[in-house]
C-alpha positions in Angstrom: 9.6 -10.4 -13.7 7.3 -7.3 -13.2 3.6 -7.9 -12.2 1.2 -5.3 -11.5 -1.1 -5.5 -8.4 -0.7 -5.9 -4.5 0.5 -8.9 -2.8 -0.4 -9.7 0.7 -0.8 -12.6 3.2 -4.2 -13.4 4.7 -4.9 -14.9 8.0 -8.1 -16.9 8.1 -10.4 -17.2 11.1 -13.9 -18.7 11.4 -16.9 -16.4 10.7 -17.8 -16.8 14.4 -14.4 -15.7 15.6 -14.0 -12.6 13.1 -15.5 -10.0 15.3 -13.6 -11.2 18.4 -10.3 -11.4 16.3 -10.8 -7.8 14.9 -11.6 -6.4 18.4 -8.4 -8.0 19.9 -6.2 -6.6 17.1 -7.6 -3.2 17.8 -7.2 -3.6 21.4 -3.4 -4.6 20.8 -2.8 -1.5 18.7 -2.6 -3.2 15.4 -2.4 -0.4 12.7 -5.4 -1.2 10.5 -5.6 0.0 6.9 -7.8 3.0 6.6 -10.7 1.4 4.8 -14.0 -0.4 6.1 -14.3 -4.1 6.6 -15.1 -5.7 3.2 -18.4 -7.8 3.2 -18.8 -9.9 0.1 -20.5 -13.2 -0.7 -17.0 -14.8 -0.7 -16.4 -13.7 3.0 -15.4 -10.7 4.8 -12.0 -9.1 5.8 -9.9 -6.1 6.4 -6.5 -5.1 5.9 -3.8 -4.2 8.4 0.0 -3.8 8.9 2.5 -5.8 10.8 5.3 -3.9 12.7 7.5 -3.8 9.6 4.8 -2.1 7.5 3.8 -5.3 5.5 0.2 -5.4 4.3 -1.8 -8.3 5.8 -5.5 -9.4 5.8 -7.7 -10.9 8.3 -10.1 -12.9 6.6 -13.3 -15.0 7.4 -15.2 -17.2 4.9 -19.0 -16.8 4.5 -21.2 -18.2 7.2 -22.9 -21.4 6.0 -26.5 -21.8 6.7 -27.6 -24.9 8.4 -29.9 -27.3 6.7 -33.1 -28.0 8.7 
């Protein structure tokens, strides 16, 4: 069966841990896809490659606002 589009696996981190996880990945030399971090109402993320060249994503859902 032929389907159009890209397929990838996404790894979810909390919104609070997103920047830390992104920094650690870059410190470890993870090859990041050359596009900026995507910021949407549905969350934020960026794409990167594993050592075999598979496209993966680091994703964080949007921060929820605390009710006062």
